[in-house]
Every structure is written in structure tokens, then in C-alpha cells.
N, C-alpha and C positions, 0 to 999 in steps of 0.2 A: 268561586274557583278554589280548589284545594290549595293547601300550603305549597308554595313554590320553592324550588332550590335557590341557592344564592344567585342573585341577579348580576348581570354585567351592566355597569353604569357608564354610558358614553356621553361626554359633553363635547359637542362640536362647536367649540368657541370661535370667536372671530379672529383670534390670533393663535390659539393652541387647541389641540384635542387632548382631553383627559380621559383616561380609561382606568377602571378599577372595579372592585367587587363591592356589593352592597354591605353596609355595616362598617366599612373602613373609614378612617378619618382623613386619609390622603389617597390620591390616585396612584396607581402603580406604574402608569405610563403617561408621560407628558411629551407631546411632539408638536412641532409647528403645523399650523392648519389655517385654512380660511373657511369659516363656518358656512358661508353661502355656497351651496353646491353649484358648480359650473358644469362639471362633467360627472354624470351619474355613474358612468362606467368606472371612472377613477374612484368615485366614492365607494362603490361596491368592492373594488379591489382593496381599498384601505380597510374597510370593515372586515373583509375576509382575512386580511393579514392580522388584524387585531385578534381574531378568534384562533387562527391557525398557528401563529407564531408567538403571540404574546400571552394571551389568556390560556392557551393550550387546553381549551375545553371545546368540544364540538358545539357549534352554534345551535344544533338541534336539542341540546340539553340545557341551555341557559336562557332564561327570560331576560329581556333587555329593557332598560330604561334609557331613553334617548332624549336629549334636550333639543329644543327648537327655539327659533327666534320669535319675538312677540308678534310679528306680522307675517308669519309663515303662510304661504298660500295653500289653498285646498289642493291644488295640483301637485305641489311639492310634497304635501303630506301623503297623498295617495301613492306617489312614486316611492316614498320611503317605506310605506306599508308593504307595497308589492315586493320591494327589494328584500326587506327583512323576512317576510313570511315565505315568499316564493323563491327568492334567490338564496337566502342564507338558512331558511328553514327554522327560524327561532320558534320556540313553543309558546311564547307570550311576549307582548310588547306594550309598553306605555310610553307616550310622548308627552313631555311636560315643558312648558315655557321656562326658559332660563331664569327669568325674573321671579317666577313663582318659587322655583327651587332656592334661589338666593334668599327669598323671604322665609321659606321653611327652615333654612339653616340657622336663622335667628330665633327660631321657636315661635314664629307667627304664621297665621293663615290669612290675616287681613293687614293691608298696609299699602304703601306706594313705593315702588322700587325705582331708584335712579340708577340705571345700568350703564356705566361708562365703559364701553368696549373699545376694541382696537380701532375701528373706523367709524363708529356711530354710537350715539348715546340715546337710550330710550327712557322714558318715564312711563311706568306701567302700574296703574292701580289694580289691586287684587282684593276681592271681597270673599271671605269664607272659601279660600282656595280656588277661586275662579277669577281669571284675568278679565278685565273690562276692556275689550278691544276698541270700542268706540272712543275711549278716553286715552288711548296710547298716544304719546307724542314722541317725535323723533328729531334729533339734532344731528346733522351730517358731519360731526366732528368727534374724534375719539383719541385714543392714545397715540396713534401714528401721526396725527396732526400736531399734537403737542411736541412730539419728537422732531417733526419737520420744522416747526416754528422755532424751536430751540436752536436747531442748526442754522436757520436763517439769521437769527439774532446774533449768534456767536460769530458767524462769518462777516456780518456787518461790523463787528468789533475787531475784525482782523484775523480770526482763526482760520487756519488752513489745514487741509487733510490730504493724505497721499492718495486716497482712493474713495470711491463712493461707499464701498463696503466698510472701510475703516470709519468713515463719517457716521454711517448709520449705527454701527455697533457702539461707537464712542458716545453718540448722542443718547442712545438708549440707556447706557450705563449712567451717564450724568443725570438724565431725567430721573431714573429710579433711585439714585443715591443722594442727589443734591437738590432737586426741584421741590417746591412746596407751593401751597396756595396761600397767598397773603390775605390777611383780614382787611387790610386797607392799602391796596396797591398804589394809589396816588400819593399818599404820604410816605410810603415805604420807598418809592422811586426817589424821592427827595433825599432820603438818608444815604442813598448809594453814592452821593457826592463824596462822602467821607469814607466810603468803602466798607460800611458795616455789614453788608450782605455778601461781600466777596469771599470766594473759596477757590482753592487751587485743585486742579485735576491733572494727574500725570498721564500724558499720552503714551502709546506703545513705544514711540521712538525716544522716550525720555524727556521730551519737552514738557514744560508746565503750561497748562491752559488756565487762565484766570476767568472765573465765572462769577459775574456780579448780579445785577438786577435780572439777568436772563433766567435766573433760578425761579423767580415767581412770575416773570412776564410771559414765559412760554405757556404755563398752565392757564394763564388768564383768558385765553381764547375760549375756554369752556364756559366762562362766566360772561365774557364780552366778545361774542363772535364777530362783531363789527371790526375788531382788531385785525382780522384777516379778511375784511371786506365781505362778510356774510350778513345779509339783512335777515336776521332771525333772532329768536330768543335765546338767552343763556339758560343754563340748567335750573337756576332758581325759578325763573318764569315758567319753564317747561313743567316743573314739578307742580306748581300751583295751577297751571292751565289744565293738567291732567286731572287733578283733584276736583276742580270746579266743573268738569264734564261729568262727574259722577253725581249721584243723588245728594242733595244738600244735607240730608241727615248723616251722610258718611264723611263729610268734609273733615271734621275734627278728628274722627277716628283714623282716617287715612294719614293726616298730617302728624298725628301722634306716633304713627308707626311707619314713618319714612325710613327707608333702608338704602344705603349705598352699596352698589355691587360693581363688578368689573375691575380690571387691572388698574385703571386710572383712579379709581376710588381710593387707592392706597397712598396717594399724594398727601403728605401731612397738611393739615388745615382744611381739607376738603369738606369734611362733615360740619365743622364749625361755621365756615363761610356759607355753606348751603343753608344751614338752619337759620342764620341771621337774616340773610337776604330773602329767603322764601317766607319767613315770618312777617317781614315788612310788606310783602306783596299779598299775603293771605287776607281773606275777608275779616272785617272787624270781629274781634272776639276769638279768632282762631290763631293758634301758634303751632309752630313745628316743634315736635319733641326732639330729644337727643337722637342723633342719626348714627346708628352703628354701621360699621363697614363689614360686609360679608362678601368677600371678593371672589368667591367661587361658587358657581351653580352646581359644580360636581358634588360638593359636600352635601348640599341639599338633596340631590338625587340619591346619593348613597344612603342618607338618612331615611328618605321616603321609601326606598326599595327594601329597607330593613324592617319597616313597620308591619304589623300584622294585617293591616288593611290593603297592602300592596297587591296581593293576589286578586282581590276583588276589583281593583281598579284597572287591571290589565285586560287586554283583549287576547283571547287564546287563539292558537292556530285553527282550532276547530270552528270557532266563531267567525274567524276571517274567511274560512272556506265556505261557510254557509251564507255570509252576507257580503263578502268582498270589501271594497273600499268604502262602501256605504256606512260601515261601522268604524268609527275613528278612534284610535287608541290615544286620545288626548283628554282635555279637561273641559268639556261642555257642562252646563249646569246639571243635566240629568245624570252625569257620570260621577261628579265629585261632591255635589252638595249633600248627598245622603251620607257621605263619609266625613264631612268637615268637622263635626262635633267630636268624633273619635280621633281625628287627626289633631285637633286642638289639644286634647288630653295627652296624646302620645308625644306631641312636640315638646311638651314640658320636660320630658325625660331627656331629650337630646340637647338641651341648652348647654350643659357643661362640656360637651365634646369640643376638642380643639379643631379649628378650621385649618384647611390646607394653606400653605403659603407659597405654593408653586406657581402662582399667577404672576404675570408681568403686565405692565402698562401697554 
């Protein structure tokens, strides 16, 4: 495909939608969103608004890179194609898993992504730019659950709020500003007797709220889901489980290139705790490498859409007209593997770019 004009990058995240142009280091629009589409009519209206009111570029002139969830169904993918090509008339489209884009933003094309989103956490192994769907694992906990658990813990300690809205907003701020992942929560709980973890937060009405062990007990549910009565694995076990479902020859390579993504990954201490516990669970001789935090898939999309290979990876409107939804603008082996070596070389160039900090847990 010939060189394409500047692409529009749309990340339908689990908590926010991010929109901007390829090659930018930050999205130009961030708005509240729920990434799983419930109403396709509403989704089309939102995308139309993005083009008509925000981007101010006719959709027929702008190729689109659109993110998708690791376990997006074929049916949803076909609906998206139909809406983009037939409804909005885009000239070219590429759909990429959010986890792959988070990995690309770190300059890698192979690794295992731990994506801690708003309401769910995925572990996604990626080999040479191709997600391994059979090895994807899912934990039904995310940032909103950490927020809810923080509220529960504080109310058990006597905290009161004037409204549900104030409670949610306050808990979100406290989580983002004060919560962290403890390296040893059992011993740290003992130190709270002398108040070493206590911190104060001023409520909108001027009252002071004392936050103690709740600062690390709330995020603990991501590592110990049984805390909230869920019989499932925490994220270190999830990571190792995903890796072990791949070819044994890839185990160390994937563990060496584990990457944290999603808003909840911004919690201080998350990467260190994940590395230590996952290494203890890994097969003999395998260790988890340093775990960088790449909190936004949007940046990876912006970077990918700015590379010289992007035009070749897209499906054009003409190709769609000829083959319909049988031709998928996503990343099956026959579509990406022939580009991965070039992608590896070009990713080296993008490592120094700053990542966006517009994400929230």
C-alpha cells in the first residue's frame, strides 16, 4: 500500500478513550469510556463525534489504528470493520491488541504483558508481534475493584462520606496519590500499630481522613484475590501460567521481557513485587527480568502508525470492498510476521520517546 497520510489513533480503553494523531507522544483527547461495546449505535456516534468535532478531519481522509481487547470476538471485529469502512468511510484500518501496543511502546516485539485495566487484568504473551491467544489469562479484578476495596476498608475504620459520588471521587484520588504495593504486606501490617504507614487526606468539607494500612491493603487484592473471596490466581501466578502455555523454548525470553500496562500498573511497588513473586513461581532456571511500566496502549499505537511499515499492515477500503469481513485488519501470523524484523529495527528508534501520563487506575 502507498504511503498513508497521518493516521488517527483511537484507544478504546476500559476506563478512558484516548484519541490523537500518529507520531504524537500524547493523545489530544482523553474522555471517560467503557471499552467493551454495549451499544454499537452509540459507539458509532462517539467515533463520528471524534472525527467531526475533535479531529476535524473527514473520516474518508484519515487511516485509523484502533485498539482491541485481547479476547475480542470475531463478531465484534466484523461489526467494527463494517462500521469503520461502511459507516465512517475510512480509507484504511488496522486493529491491534492493546497489550501488543503496550509492548511496542517499550521497544519490544516479544514479551509477556500484564495489563491491569479498569475492571479486568489480562496476561498476554506476544511473540514477534503476534499475540498468543491460547495462552491469554484473565483475572476479573482491576482498578475499580482496588478503589471499591479501599472504600470498604476505610468505612470499616469509621470514614463517612456525604454522597456516593464524593466517595468514589475521593477514593480514586486517594488510590492514585497514596496507595502502593507492599513488598511484604504481612510484616508491614504489623508496623501499622505504631502508625508508620499513616497519612492524612483532606476531604472536600475540610475534615482530615487518616489513611493507614489501607494504603497497601487495597491493592493487595490483585496479588491475593482470596482477600475479596475470589477463588483464583493473583497476577504473579497469572503471568507464569501464561508463559508456561507457550512453547518451552520461549519461557525465558517471555519472562525476560515482561511488561506492566494499564492504569493500575502505576501503583508504586507493583513491578518489584510482580518480579519477585513470579520469579519464585517460574520453572527452575527461569527468572523474571526487570518489569518496566508502559501504562498506555495509545502511545504504542501512535508509534506503530508512524512507522514506515504501517501502510503495508493496514486493510484498505478497496480490499474490504473486494473481500468484506473475511479480511481482518488485525494481527494474524500471515499479516504481521513478515514485518516483525523491520518492526524490531524501527522500535529501537522509538525507545527514547516520553510516554503519556494521562492514564488513571
